[in-house]
PyMOL Python script that loads the backbone (N, CA, C, O; Angstrom):
from pymol import cmd

cmd.read_pdbstr("""\
ATOM      1  N   MET A   1      54.214  52.662 -68.618  1.00  0.00           N
ATOM      2  CA  MET A   1      54.310  52.529 -66.965  1.00  0.00           C
ATOM      3  C   MET A   1      55.487  54.114 -66.441  1.00  0.00           C
ATOM      4  O   MET A   1      55.507  55.086 -67.196  1.00  0.00           O
ATOM      5  N   SER A   2      56.070  54.114 -65.548  1.00  0.00           N
ATOM      6  CA  SER A   2      56.196  55.442 -64.590  1.00  0.00           C
ATOM      7  C   SER A   2      57.649  56.071 -65.534  1.00  0.00           C
ATOM      8  O   SER A   2      58.732  55.601 -65.883  1.00  0.00           O
ATOM      9  N   LYS A   3      56.847  57.540 -65.699  1.00  0.00           N
ATOM     10  CA  LYS A   3      58.031  58.107 -66.215  1.00  0.00           C
ATOM     11  C   LYS A   3      59.155  58.946 -65.461  1.00  0.00           C
ATOM     12  O   LYS A   3      60.151  59.619 -65.725  1.00  0.00           O
ATOM     13  N   ALA A   4      58.510  58.570 -64.515  1.00  0.00           N
ATOM     14  CA  ALA A   4      59.833  59.125 -62.973  1.00  0.00           C
ATOM     15  C   ALA A   4      61.024  59.273 -63.210  1.00  0.00           C
ATOM     16  O   ALA A   4      61.212  58.871 -64.358  1.00  0.00           O
ATOM     17  N   GLN A   5      61.843  59.588 -62.815  1.00  0.00           N
ATOM     18  CA  GLN A   5      63.507  59.132 -63.136  1.00  0.00           C
ATOM     19  C   GLN A   5      63.807  58.892 -61.969  1.00  0.00           C
ATOM     20  O   GLN A   5      62.987  59.124 -61.081  1.00  0.00           O
ATOM     21  N   SER A   6      64.944  58.416 -61.706  1.00  0.00           N
ATOM     22  CA  SER A   6      65.224  58.157 -60.032  1.00  0.00           C
ATOM     23  C   SER A   6      66.585  58.551 -59.796  1.00  0.00           C
ATOM     24  O   SER A   6      67.646  57.930 -59.867  1.00  0.00           O
ATOM     25  N   PRO A   7      66.226  60.013 -59.429  1.00  0.00           N
ATOM     26  CA  PRO A   7      67.647  60.918 -59.081  1.00  0.00           C
ATOM     27  C   PRO A   7      68.504  60.693 -58.242  1.00  0.00           C
ATOM     28  O   PRO A   7      68.450  61.279 -57.161  1.00  0.00           O
ATOM     29  N   GLY A   8      69.580  59.725 -58.543  1.00  0.00           N
ATOM     30  CA  GLY A   8      70.852  59.712 -57.631  1.00  0.00           C
ATOM     31  C   GLY A   8      70.246  58.415 -57.001  1.00  0.00           C
ATOM     32  O   GLY A   8      70.487  58.295 -55.800  1.00  0.00           O
ATOM     33  N   LEU A   9      69.556  57.486 -57.539  1.00  0.00           N
ATOM     34  CA  LEU A   9      68.848  56.276 -57.051  1.00  0.00           C
ATOM     35  C   LEU A   9      69.638  55.130 -58.467  1.00  0.00           C
ATOM     36  O   LEU A   9      69.056  54.547 -59.382  1.00  0.00           O
ATOM     37  N   THR A  10      70.919  55.161 -58.170  1.00  0.00           N
ATOM     38  CA  THR A  10      71.294  54.127 -59.677  1.00  0.00           C
ATOM     39  C   THR A  10      71.757  52.263 -59.414  1.00  0.00           C
ATOM     40  O   THR A  10      72.184  51.427 -60.209  1.00  0.00           O
ATOM     41  N   GLU A  11      71.407  52.181 -57.861  1.00  0.00           N
ATOM     42  CA  GLU A  11      71.888  51.197 -57.532  1.00  0.00           C
ATOM     43  C   GLU A  11      70.674  50.326 -56.525  1.00  0.00           C
ATOM     44  O   GLU A  11      70.394  51.002 -55.535  1.00  0.00           O
ATOM     45  N   ILE A  12      70.006  49.143 -56.576  1.00  0.00           N
ATOM     46  CA  ILE A  12      69.261  48.240 -55.301  1.00  0.00           C
ATOM     47  C   ILE A  12      69.962  47.307 -54.898  1.00  0.00           C
ATOM     48  O   ILE A  12      70.832  46.756 -55.572  1.00  0.00           O
ATOM     49  N   ILE A  13      69.670  47.040 -53.798  1.00  0.00           N
ATOM     50  CA  ILE A  13      70.611  46.004 -53.004  1.00  0.00           C
ATOM     51  C   ILE A  13      69.654  44.770 -53.096  1.00  0.00           C
ATOM     52  O   ILE A  13      68.612  44.983 -52.475  1.00  0.00           O
ATOM     53  N   LYS A  14      69.717  43.353 -53.783  1.00  0.00           N
ATOM     54  CA  LYS A  14      68.482  42.384 -53.848  1.00  0.00           C
ATOM     55  C   LYS A  14      68.384  41.320 -52.533  1.00  0.00           C
ATOM     56  O   LYS A  14      69.314  41.287 -51.728  1.00  0.00           O
ATOM     57  N   ARG A  15      67.944  40.999 -52.473  1.00  0.00           N
ATOM     58  CA  ARG A  15      67.981  39.833 -51.186  1.00  0.00           C
ATOM     59  C   ARG A  15      69.184  39.200 -51.060  1.00  0.00           C
ATOM     60  O   ARG A  15      69.390  38.932 -49.876  1.00  0.00           O
ATOM     61  N   ASP A  16      70.336  38.741 -52.007  1.00  0.00           N
ATOM     62  CA  ASP A  16      70.832  38.072 -51.969  1.00  0.00           C
ATOM     63  C   ASP A  16      72.227  38.634 -51.799  1.00  0.00           C
ATOM     64  O   ASP A  16      73.213  37.916 -51.966  1.00  0.00           O
ATOM     65  N   GLY A  17      72.335  40.122 -51.413  1.00  0.00           N
ATOM     66  CA  GLY A  17      73.400  41.369 -51.662  1.00  0.00           C
ATOM     67  C   GLY A  17      73.735  41.376 -52.509  1.00  0.00           C
ATOM     68  O   GLY A  17      74.908  41.748 -52.541  1.00  0.00           O
ATOM     69  N   SER A  18      73.359  41.157 -53.340  1.00  0.00           N
ATOM     70  CA  SER A  18      73.746  41.686 -54.742  1.00  0.00           C
ATOM     71  C   SER A  18      73.029  43.091 -54.900  1.00  0.00           C
ATOM     72  O   SER A  18      72.025  43.635 -54.442  1.00  0.00           O
ATOM     73  N   ARG A  19      74.184  43.443 -55.893  1.00  0.00           N
ATOM     74  CA  ARG A  19      73.946  45.174 -56.219  1.00  0.00           C
ATOM     75  C   ARG A  19      73.277  45.032 -57.566  1.00  0.00           C
ATOM     76  O   ARG A  19      73.793  44.075 -58.143  1.00  0.00           O
ATOM     77  N   VAL A  20      72.259  45.644 -58.360  1.00  0.00           N
ATOM     78  CA  VAL A  20      72.066  45.707 -59.354  1.00  0.00           C
ATOM     79  C   VAL A  20      71.169  47.089 -59.703  1.00  0.00           C
ATOM     80  O   VAL A  20      70.613  47.768 -58.840  1.00  0.00           O
ATOM     81  N   PRO A  21      71.144  47.377 -61.218  1.00  0.00           N
ATOM     82  CA  PRO A  21      70.895  48.712 -61.363  1.00  0.00           C
ATOM     83  C   PRO A  21      69.087  49.362 -61.401  1.00  0.00           C
ATOM     84  O   PRO A  21      68.241  48.965 -62.202  1.00  0.00           O
ATOM     85  N   PHE A  22      68.894  50.255 -60.485  1.00  0.00           N
ATOM     86  CA  PHE A  22      67.912  50.453 -60.341  1.00  0.00           C
ATOM     87  C   PHE A  22      66.908  50.697 -61.275  1.00  0.00           C
ATOM     88  O   PHE A  22      67.256  51.057 -62.399  1.00  0.00           O
ATOM     89  N   ASP A  23      65.734  50.567 -61.017  1.00  0.00           N
ATOM     90  CA  ASP A  23      64.714  50.606 -62.352  1.00  0.00           C
ATOM     91  C   ASP A  23      63.479  50.861 -61.727  1.00  0.00           C
ATOM     92  O   ASP A  23      63.101  50.114 -60.824  1.00  0.00           O
ATOM     93  N   THR A  24      62.676  51.998 -62.157  1.00  0.00           N
ATOM     94  CA  THR A  24      61.641  52.490 -61.333  1.00  0.00           C
ATOM     95  C   THR A  24      60.503  51.704 -62.357  1.00  0.00           C
ATOM     96  O   THR A  24      59.357  51.966 -61.991  1.00  0.00           O
ATOM     97  N   LYS A  25      60.542  51.091 -63.172  1.00  0.00           N
ATOM     98  CA  LYS A  25      59.370  50.847 -64.040  1.00  0.00           C
ATOM     99  C   LYS A  25      59.303  49.078 -63.597  1.00  0.00           C
ATOM    100  O   LYS A  25      58.483  48.310 -64.101  1.00  0.00           O
ATOM    101  N   LYS A  26      60.210  48.716 -62.696  1.00  0.00           N
ATOM    102  CA  LYS A  26      60.335  47.508 -62.209  1.00  0.00           C
ATOM    103  C   LYS A  26      59.377  47.610 -61.223  1.00  0.00           C
ATOM    104  O   LYS A  26      58.796  46.528 -61.145  1.00  0.00           O
ATOM    105  N   ILE A  27      58.844  48.596 -60.252  1.00  0.00           N
ATOM    106  CA  ILE A  27      58.166  48.953 -59.103  1.00  0.00           C
ATOM    107  C   ILE A  27      56.899  48.825 -59.767  1.00  0.00           C
ATOM    108  O   ILE A  27      56.130  47.932 -59.410  1.00  0.00           O
ATOM    109  N   ALA A  28      56.548  49.740 -60.838  1.00  0.00           N
ATOM    110  CA  ALA A  28      55.100  50.279 -61.243  1.00  0.00           C
ATOM    111  C   ALA A  28      54.884  48.412 -61.977  1.00  0.00           C
ATOM    112  O   ALA A  28      54.078  47.653 -61.439  1.00  0.00           O
ATOM    113  N   ILE A  29      55.559  48.052 -62.953  1.00  0.00           N
ATOM    114  CA  ILE A  29      55.031  46.483 -62.828  1.00  0.00           C
ATOM    115  C   ILE A  29      54.779  45.996 -61.843  1.00  0.00           C
ATOM    116  O   ILE A  29      53.655  45.495 -61.809  1.00  0.00           O
ATOM    117  N   ALA A  30      55.551  45.891 -60.689  1.00  0.00           N
ATOM    118  CA  ALA A  30      55.093  44.885 -59.530  1.00  0.00           C
ATOM    119  C   ALA A  30      53.674  45.414 -58.666  1.00  0.00           C
ATOM    120  O   ALA A  30      53.047  44.707 -57.877  1.00  0.00           O
ATOM    121  N   VAL A  31      53.415  46.542 -58.956  1.00  0.00           N
ATOM    122  CA  VAL A  31      52.525  46.854 -58.430  1.00  0.00           C
ATOM    123  C   VAL A  31      51.152  46.670 -59.138  1.00  0.00           C
ATOM    124  O   VAL A  31      50.128  46.254 -58.597  1.00  0.00           O
ATOM    125  N   GLU A  32      51.297  47.048 -60.440  1.00  0.00           N
ATOM    126  CA  GLU A  32      50.482  46.660 -61.184  1.00  0.00           C
ATOM    127  C   GLU A  32      49.861  45.039 -60.846  1.00  0.00           C
ATOM    128  O   GLU A  32      48.794  44.710 -60.326  1.00  0.00           O
ATOM    129  N   LYS A  33      51.028  44.182 -61.383  1.00  0.00           N
ATOM    130  CA  LYS A  33      50.217  42.987 -60.813  1.00  0.00           C
ATOM    131  C   LYS A  33      49.760  42.518 -59.523  1.00  0.00           C
ATOM    132  O   LYS A  33      49.153  41.448 -59.474  1.00  0.00           O
ATOM    133  N   ALA A  34      49.956  43.127 -58.566  1.00  0.00           N
ATOM    134  CA  ALA A  34      49.588  42.935 -57.625  1.00  0.00           C
ATOM    135  C   ALA A  34      48.390  43.707 -57.018  1.00  0.00           C
ATOM    136  O   ALA A  34      47.873  43.357 -55.958  1.00  0.00           O
ATOM    137  N   MET A  35      47.855  45.077 -57.944  1.00  0.00           N
ATOM    138  CA  MET A  35      46.728  45.474 -57.685  1.00  0.00           C
ATOM    139  C   MET A  35      45.532  44.380 -58.550  1.00  0.00           C
ATOM    140  O   MET A  35      44.675  43.792 -57.891  1.00  0.00           O
ATOM    141  N   ARG A  36      45.617  44.234 -59.945  1.00  0.00           N
ATOM    142  CA  ARG A  36      45.008  43.135 -60.461  1.00  0.00           C
ATOM    143  C   ARG A  36      44.877  41.784 -59.704  1.00  0.00           C
ATOM    144  O   ARG A  36      43.802  41.185 -59.744  1.00  0.00           O
ATOM    145  N   ALA A  37      45.950  41.279 -59.007  1.00  0.00           N
ATOM    146  CA  ALA A  37      45.636  39.888 -58.535  1.00  0.00           C
ATOM    147  C   ALA A  37      44.479  40.104 -57.332  1.00  0.00           C
ATOM    148  O   ALA A  37      43.789  39.107 -57.118  1.00  0.00           O
ATOM    149  N   ALA A  38      44.128  41.566 -56.344  1.00  0.00           N
ATOM    150  CA  ALA A  38      44.161  42.136 -55.443  1.00  0.00           C
ATOM    151  C   ALA A  38      43.177  42.777 -55.653  1.00  0.00           C
ATOM    152  O   ALA A  38      43.037  43.600 -54.749  1.00  0.00           O
ATOM    153  N   GLY A  39      41.858  42.877 -56.906  1.00  0.00           N
ATOM    154  CA  GLY A  39      40.878  43.400 -57.699  1.00  0.00           C
ATOM    155  C   GLY A  39      40.667  44.370 -57.928  1.00  0.00           C
ATOM    156  O   GLY A  39      39.681  44.802 -58.525  1.00  0.00           O
ATOM    157  N   GLU A  40      42.056  45.256 -57.261  1.00  0.00           N
ATOM    158  CA  GLU A  40      42.111  46.902 -56.574  1.00  0.00           C
ATOM    159  C   GLU A  40      42.751  47.634 -58.002  1.00  0.00           C
ATOM    160  O   GLU A  40      42.843  48.836 -57.754  1.00  0.00           O
ATOM    161  N   TYR A  41      43.158  47.392 -59.202  1.00  0.00           N
ATOM    162  CA  TYR A  41      43.959  48.108 -60.388  1.00  0.00           C
ATOM    163  C   TYR A  41      42.560  49.340 -60.582  1.00  0.00           C
ATOM    164  O   TYR A  41      41.364  49.462 -60.845  1.00  0.00           O
ATOM    165  N   ALA A  42      43.583  49.925 -60.287  1.00  0.00           N
ATOM    166  CA  ALA A  42      43.251  51.625 -61.291  1.00  0.00           C
ATOM    167  C   ALA A  42      43.966  52.143 -62.270  1.00  0.00           C
ATOM    168  O   ALA A  42      45.189  52.122 -62.131  1.00  0.00           O
ATOM    169  N   GLU A  43      43.477  52.639 -63.303  1.00  0.00           N
ATOM    170  CA  GLU A  43      44.434  53.252 -63.984  1.00  0.00           C
ATOM    171  C   GLU A  43      45.639  54.530 -63.589  1.00  0.00           C
ATOM    172  O   GLU A  43      45.496  55.590 -62.980  1.00  0.00           O
ATOM    173  N   HIS A  44      46.799  53.925 -64.203  1.00  0.00           N
ATOM    174  CA  HIS A  44      47.632  54.976 -63.835  1.00  0.00           C
ATOM    175  C   HIS A  44      48.308  55.008 -62.183  1.00  0.00           C
ATOM    176  O   HIS A  44      49.307  55.535 -61.692  1.00  0.00           O
ATOM    177  N   ALA A  45      47.220  54.174 -61.658  1.00  0.00           N
ATOM    178  CA  ALA A  45      47.578  53.994 -59.838  1.00  0.00           C
ATOM    179  C   ALA A  45      49.201  53.334 -59.860  1.00  0.00           C
ATOM    180  O   ALA A  45      50.033  53.693 -59.026  1.00  0.00           O
ATOM    181  N   PRO A  46      49.478  52.414 -60.843  1.00  0.00           N
ATOM    182  CA  PRO A  46      50.871  51.805 -60.494  1.00  0.00           C
ATOM    183  C   PRO A  46      51.981  52.703 -60.621  1.00  0.00           C
ATOM    184  O   PRO A  46      52.998  52.741 -59.928  1.00  0.00           O
ATOM    185  N   ASP A  47      51.532  53.697 -61.970  1.00  0.00           N
ATOM    186  CA  ASP A  47      52.647  54.566 -61.359  1.00  0.00           C
ATOM    187  C   ASP A  47      53.022  55.929 -60.414  1.00  0.00           C
ATOM    188  O   ASP A  47      54.105  56.423 -60.101  1.00  0.00           O
ATOM    189  N   ILE A  48      51.778  56.264 -60.143  1.00  0.00           N
ATOM    190  CA  ILE A  48      51.426  57.363 -58.860  1.00  0.00           C
ATOM    191  C   ILE A  48      52.214  56.382 -58.183  1.00  0.00           C
ATOM    192  O   ILE A  48      53.386  56.725 -58.331  1.00  0.00           O
ATOM    193  N   VAL A  49      52.145  55.257 -57.466  1.00  0.00           N
ATOM    194  CA  VAL A  49      52.620  54.559 -56.489  1.00  0.00           C
ATOM    195  C   VAL A  49      53.948  54.524 -56.775  1.00  0.00           C
ATOM    196  O   VAL A  49      54.751  55.058 -56.011  1.00  0.00           O
ATOM    197  N   ALA A  50      54.315  53.933 -57.835  1.00  0.00           N
ATOM    198  CA  ALA A  50      55.840  53.961 -58.053  1.00  0.00           C
ATOM    199  C   ALA A  50      56.659  55.228 -57.961  1.00  0.00           C
ATOM    200  O   ALA A  50      57.864  55.293 -57.716  1.00  0.00           O
ATOM    201  N   ASP A  51      55.750  56.311 -58.214  1.00  0.00           N
ATOM    202  CA  ASP A  51      56.188  57.718 -58.309  1.00  0.00           C
ATOM    203  C   ASP A  51      56.403  58.096 -56.983  1.00  0.00           C
ATOM    204  O   ASP A  51      57.501  58.557 -56.669  1.00  0.00           O
ATOM    205  N   ALA A  52      55.492  57.965 -56.141  1.00  0.00           N
ATOM    206  CA  ALA A  52      55.529  58.189 -55.011  1.00  0.00           C
ATOM    207  C   ALA A  52      56.900  57.558 -54.179  1.00  0.00           C
ATOM    208  O   ALA A  52      57.365  58.219 -53.251  1.00  0.00           O
ATOM    209  N   VAL A  53      57.385  56.530 -54.480  1.00  0.00           N
ATOM    210  CA  VAL A  53      58.384  55.446 -53.696  1.00  0.00           C
ATOM    211  C   VAL A  53      59.213  55.944 -54.119  1.00  0.00           C
ATOM    212  O   VAL A  53      59.779  56.494 -53.175  1.00  0.00           O
ATOM    213  N   VAL A  54      59.876  56.203 -55.267  1.00  0.00           N
ATOM    214  CA  VAL A  54      61.230  56.959 -56.065  1.00  0.00           C
ATOM    215  C   VAL A  54      61.300  58.236 -54.962  1.00  0.00           C
ATOM    216  O   VAL A  54      62.290  58.521 -54.289  1.00  0.00           O
ATOM    217  N   LYS A  55      60.095  58.882 -54.949  1.00  0.00           N
ATOM    218  CA  LYS A  55      59.932  60.511 -54.468  1.00  0.00           C
ATOM    219  C   LYS A  55      60.814  60.224 -53.379  1.00  0.00           C
ATOM    220  O   LYS A  55      61.930  60.742 -53.337  1.00  0.00           O
ATOM    221  N   THR A  56      60.367  59.368 -52.411  1.00  0.00           N
ATOM    222  CA  THR A  56      61.026  58.941 -50.912  1.00  0.00           C
ATOM    223  C   THR A  56      62.061  58.661 -50.919  1.00  0.00           C
ATOM    224  O   THR A  56      62.852  59.252 -50.184  1.00  0.00           O
ATOM    225  N   LEU A  57      62.600  57.305 -52.035  1.00  0.00           N
ATOM    226  CA  LEU A  57      63.998  56.912 -51.866  1.00  0.00           C
ATOM    227  C   LEU A  57      64.704  58.049 -52.185  1.00  0.00           C
ATOM    228  O   LEU A  57      65.652  58.135 -51.403  1.00  0.00           O
ATOM    229  N   ALA A  58      64.683  59.085 -53.074  1.00  0.00           N
ATOM    230  CA  ALA A  58      65.157  59.776 -53.543  1.00  0.00           C
ATOM    231  C   ALA A  58      65.756  60.781 -52.622  1.00  0.00           C
ATOM    232  O   ALA A  58      66.974  60.954 -52.670  1.00  0.00           O
ATOM    233  N   ALA A  59      64.856  61.620 -51.596  1.00  0.00           N
ATOM    234  CA  ALA A  59      64.866  62.072 -50.666  1.00  0.00           C
ATOM    235  C   ALA A  59      65.941  61.774 -49.522  1.00  0.00           C
ATOM    236  O   ALA A  59      66.901  62.439 -49.132  1.00  0.00           O
ATOM    237  N   ARG A  60      65.517  60.740 -49.192  1.00  0.00           N
ATOM    238  CA  ARG A  60      66.644  59.789 -48.274  1.00  0.00           C
ATOM    239  C   ARG A  60      67.479  59.696 -49.088  1.00  0.00           C
ATOM    240  O   ARG A  60      68.447  59.652 -48.328  1.00  0.00           O
ATOM    241  N   LYS A  61      67.925  59.623 -50.140  1.00  0.00           N
ATOM    242  CA  LYS A  61      69.593  59.440 -51.180  1.00  0.00           C
ATOM    243  C   LYS A  61      70.003  60.908 -50.855  1.00  0.00           C
ATOM    244  O   LYS A  61      71.202  61.077 -50.636  1.00  0.00           O
ATOM    245  N   ASN A  62      69.096  62.114 -50.785  1.00  0.00           N
ATOM    246  CA  ASN A  62      69.489  63.253 -50.653  1.00  0.00           C
ATOM    247  C   ASN A  62      70.373  63.772 -49.631  1.00  0.00           C
ATOM    248  O   ASN A  62      71.311  64.568 -49.662  1.00  0.00           O
ATOM    249  N   VAL A  63      69.606  62.850 -48.377  1.00  0.00           N
ATOM    250  CA  VAL A  63      70.055  63.170 -46.843  1.00  0.00           C
ATOM    251  C   VAL A  63      71.248  62.747 -46.868  1.00  0.00           C
ATOM    252  O   VAL A  63      72.210  63.505 -46.747  1.00  0.00           O
ATOM    253  N   ASP A  64      71.378  61.094 -47.079  1.00  0.00           N
ATOM    254  CA  ASP A  64      72.700  59.766 -47.025  1.00  0.00           C
ATOM    255  C   ASP A  64      72.791  59.998 -48.449  1.00  0.00           C
ATOM    256  O   ASP A  64      71.876  59.819 -49.253  1.00  0.00           O
ATOM    257  N   THR A  65      74.132  60.471 -48.743  1.00  0.00           N
ATOM    258  CA  THR A  65      74.576  60.157 -50.083  1.00  0.00           C
ATOM    259  C   THR A  65      74.827  58.610 -50.383  1.00  0.00           C
ATOM    260  O   THR A  65      74.618  58.142 -51.502  1.00  0.00           O
ATOM    261  N   SER A  66      75.381  57.697 -49.099  1.00  0.00           N
ATOM    262  CA  SER A  66      75.774  56.681 -49.282  1.00  0.00           C
ATOM    263  C   SER A  66      74.412  55.529 -49.182  1.00  0.00           C
ATOM    264  O   SER A  66      74.509  54.305 -49.267  1.00  0.00           O
ATOM    265  N   PHE A  67      73.352  56.204 -49.010  1.00  0.00           N
ATOM    266  CA  PHE A  67      71.916  55.182 -49.263  1.00  0.00           C
ATOM    267  C   PHE A  67      72.222  54.424 -50.485  1.00  0.00           C
ATOM    268  O   PHE A  67      72.882  54.522 -51.520  1.00  0.00           O
ATOM    269  N   ILE A  68      71.408  53.602 -49.856  1.00  0.00           N
ATOM    270  CA  ILE A  68      71.302  52.301 -51.345  1.00  0.00           C
ATOM    271  C   ILE A  68      70.411  51.625 -51.170  1.00  0.00           C
ATOM    272  O   ILE A  68      70.654  50.554 -50.612  1.00  0.00           O
ATOM    273  N   PRO A  69      69.007  51.924 -51.552  1.00  0.00           N
ATOM    274  CA  PRO A  69      67.623  51.203 -51.169  1.00  0.00           C
ATOM    275  C   PRO A  69      67.761  49.575 -51.291  1.00  0.00           C
ATOM    276  O   PRO A  69      68.334  49.060 -52.252  1.00  0.00           O
ATOM    277  N   SER A  70      67.180  48.812 -50.222  1.00  0.00           N
ATOM    278  CA  SER A  70      67.044  47.081 -50.753  1.00  0.00           C
ATOM    279  C   SER A  70      65.915  46.938 -51.363  1.00  0.00           C
ATOM    280  O   SER A  70      65.076  47.835 -51.447  1.00  0.00           O
ATOM    281  N   VAL A  71      65.790  45.710 -51.877  1.00  0.00           N
ATOM    282  CA  VAL A  71      64.710  45.571 -52.078  1.00  0.00           C
ATOM    283  C   VAL A  71      63.415  45.217 -51.063  1.00  0.00           C
ATOM    284  O   VAL A  71      62.205  45.314 -51.263  1.00  0.00           O
ATOM    285  N   GLU A  72      63.846  44.963 -50.401  1.00  0.00           N
ATOM    286  CA  GLU A  72      62.783  44.962 -48.990  1.00  0.00           C
ATOM    287  C   GLU A  72      62.616  46.524 -48.332  1.00  0.00           C
ATOM    288  O   GLU A  72      61.440  46.815 -48.111  1.00  0.00           O
ATOM    289  N   GLY A  73      63.177  47.113 -48.138  1.00  0.00           N
ATOM    290  CA  GLY A  73      63.023  48.681 -48.130  1.00  0.00           C
ATOM    291  C   GLY A  73      61.856  49.171 -48.964  1.00  0.00           C
ATOM    292  O   GLY A  73      60.862  49.698 -48.465  1.00  0.00           O
ATOM    293  N   VAL A  74      62.062  48.932 -50.505  1.00  0.00           N
ATOM    294  CA  VAL A  74      61.428  49.265 -51.767  1.00  0.00           C
ATOM    295  C   VAL A  74      59.607  48.675 -50.884  1.00  0.00           C
ATOM    296  O   VAL A  74      58.600  49.167 -50.374  1.00  0.00           O
ATOM    297  N   GLN A  75      60.174  47.451 -51.197  1.00  0.00           N
ATOM    298  CA  GLN A  75      58.636  47.017 -50.555  1.00  0.00           C
ATOM    299  C   GLN A  75      57.937  47.607 -49.333  1.00  0.00           C
ATOM    300  O   GLN A  75      56.777  48.007 -49.434  1.00  0.00           O
ATOM    301  N   ASP A  76      58.519  47.664 -48.330  1.00  0.00           N
ATOM    302  CA  ASP A  76      58.217  48.402 -47.087  1.00  0.00           C
ATOM    303  C   ASP A  76      57.565  49.612 -47.669  1.00  0.00           C
ATOM    304  O   ASP A  76      56.401  49.857 -47.353  1.00  0.00           O
ATOM    305  N   GLU A  77      58.249  50.430 -48.535  1.00  0.00           N
ATOM    306  CA  GLU A  77      57.927  51.953 -49.321  1.00  0.00           C
ATOM    307  C   GLU A  77      56.733  51.870 -50.173  1.00  0.00           C
ATOM    308  O   GLU A  77      56.016  52.807 -50.525  1.00  0.00           O
ATOM    309  N   VAL A  78      56.619  50.657 -50.448  1.00  0.00           N
ATOM    310  CA  VAL A  78      55.600  50.349 -51.193  1.00  0.00           C
ATOM    311  C   VAL A  78      54.132  50.180 -50.792  1.00  0.00           C
ATOM    312  O   VAL A  78      53.039  50.479 -51.275  1.00  0.00           O
ATOM    313  N   GLU A  79      54.758  49.347 -49.297  1.00  0.00           N
ATOM    314  CA  GLU A  79      53.083  48.520 -49.022  1.00  0.00           C
ATOM    315  C   GLU A  79      52.560  49.949 -48.196  1.00  0.00           C
ATOM    316  O   GLU A  79      51.338  50.030 -48.073  1.00  0.00           O
ATOM    317  N   ARG A  80      53.493  51.240 -47.541  1.00  0.00           N
ATOM    318  CA  ARG A  80      53.378  52.166 -46.932  1.00  0.00           C
ATOM    319  C   ARG A  80      52.022  53.417 -48.105  1.00  0.00           C
ATOM    320  O   ARG A  80      51.036  53.931 -47.578  1.00  0.00           O
ATOM    321  N   VAL A  81      52.324  53.585 -49.400  1.00  0.00           N
ATOM    322  CA  VAL A  81      52.081  54.465 -50.394  1.00  0.00           C
ATOM    323  C   VAL A  81      50.952  53.433 -50.765  1.00  0.00           C
ATOM    324  O   VAL A  81      50.019  54.219 -50.596  1.00  0.00           O
ATOM    325  N   LEU A  82      50.448  52.479 -51.073  1.00  0.00           N
ATOM    326  CA  LEU A  82      49.166  51.734 -51.024  1.00  0.00           C
ATOM    327  C   LEU A  82      48.681  51.989 -49.792  1.00  0.00           C
ATOM    328  O   LEU A  82      47.464  51.923 -49.965  1.00  0.00           O
ATOM    329  N   MET A  83      48.867  52.236 -48.673  1.00  0.00           N
ATOM    330  CA  MET A  83      47.877  52.373 -48.147  1.00  0.00           C
ATOM    331  C   MET A  83      47.557  53.533 -47.941  1.00  0.00           C
ATOM    332  O   MET A  83      46.339  53.684 -47.852  1.00  0.00           O
ATOM    333  N   LEU A  84      48.159  54.433 -47.826  1.00  0.00           N
ATOM    334  CA  LEU A  84      48.298  56.164 -48.151  1.00  0.00           C
ATOM    335  C   LEU A  84      47.161  56.501 -49.374  1.00  0.00           C
ATOM    336  O   LEU A  84      46.390  57.450 -49.228  1.00  0.00           O
ATOM    337  N   GLU A  85      47.125  55.735 -50.466  1.00  0.00           N
ATOM    338  CA  GLU A  85      46.372  55.915 -51.291  1.00  0.00           C
ATOM    339  C   GLU A  85      44.984  55.109 -51.757  1.00  0.00           C
ATOM    340  O   GLU A  85      44.307  55.127 -52.784  1.00  0.00           O
ATOM    341  N   GLU A  86      44.913  54.497 -50.674  1.00  0.00           N
ATOM    342  CA  GLU A  86      43.956  53.669 -50.047  1.00  0.00           C
ATOM    343  C   GLU A  86      43.653  52.400 -50.862  1.00  0.00           C
ATOM    344  O   GLU A  86      42.546  52.409 -51.399  1.00  0.00           O
ATOM    345  N   PHE A  87      44.328  51.435 -51.038  1.00  0.00           N
ATOM    346  CA  PHE A  87      44.806  50.348 -51.833  1.00  0.00           C
ATOM    347  C   PHE A  87      45.365  49.257 -50.737  1.00  0.00           C
ATOM    348  O   PHE A  87      46.527  48.853 -50.788  1.00  0.00           O
ATOM    349  N   PRO A  88      44.492  48.851 -49.810  1.00  0.00           N
ATOM    350  CA  PRO A  88      44.586  48.362 -48.596  1.00  0.00           C
ATOM    351  C   PRO A  88      44.690  46.812 -48.704  1.00  0.00           C
ATOM    352  O   PRO A  88      45.355  46.098 -47.953  1.00  0.00           O
ATOM    353  N   THR A  89      43.582  46.220 -50.235  1.00  0.00           N
ATOM    354  CA  THR A  89      43.735  44.656 -50.095  1.00  0.00           C
ATOM    355  C   THR A  89      45.088  44.691 -50.977  1.00  0.00           C
ATOM    356  O   THR A  89      45.338  43.515 -50.712  1.00  0.00           O
ATOM    357  N   THR A  90      46.070  45.032 -51.731  1.00  0.00           N
ATOM    358  CA  THR A  90      46.901  45.218 -52.709  1.00  0.00           C
ATOM    359  C   THR A  90      48.281  45.449 -51.626  1.00  0.00           C
ATOM    360  O   THR A  90      49.335  44.829 -51.768  1.00  0.00           O
ATOM    361  N   ALA A  91      48.066  46.312 -50.698  1.00  0.00           N
ATOM    362  CA  ALA A  91      49.125  46.660 -49.775  1.00  0.00           C
ATOM    363  C   ALA A  91      49.445  45.116 -48.660  1.00  0.00           C
ATOM    364  O   ALA A  91      50.580  44.731 -48.381  1.00  0.00           O
ATOM    365  N   LYS A  92      48.294  44.516 -48.229  1.00  0.00           N
ATOM    366  CA  LYS A  92      48.021  43.418 -47.254  1.00  0.00           C
ATOM    367  C   LYS A  92      48.263  42.339 -48.064  1.00  0.00           C
ATOM    368  O   LYS A  92      48.784  41.378 -47.497  1.00  0.00           O
ATOM    369  N   GLY A  93      47.978  42.210 -49.485  1.00  0.00           N
ATOM    370  CA  GLY A  93      48.700  40.882 -49.848  1.00  0.00           C
ATOM    371  C   GLY A  93      49.840  40.482 -51.091  1.00  0.00           C
ATOM    372  O   GLY A  93      49.949  39.486 -51.806  1.00  0.00           O
ATOM    373  N   ARG A  94      50.631  41.764 -50.981  1.00  0.00           N
ATOM    374  CA  ARG A  94      51.788  41.531 -51.599  1.00  0.00           C
ATOM    375  C   ARG A  94      52.989  40.962 -50.571  1.00  0.00           C
ATOM    376  O   ARG A  94      54.109  40.705 -51.012  1.00  0.00           O
TER     377      ARG A  94
END
""", "prot")
cmd.dss("prot")
cmd.show_as("cartoon", "prot")
cmd.util.cbc("prot")
cmd.orient("prot")
């Protein structure tokens, strides 16, 4: 899965409000499952998407050190990246 580190991203806020450790691999795994379900899986694509998401979140964290991503926010960013990377069926199906 993704080799990207998550600089400065140590936590994520779950739907129930609890905080858990941030894990880039979970993003890549979820993207891979969604791509396979949508019939748009391409080798390395889940890692590319996860890396792009982490890069955007890390940039926001650099600007606002109090920023902690939420599951919903990560999903929104995944959808945006999927559209940019031309995986529209996966983006709409999640």
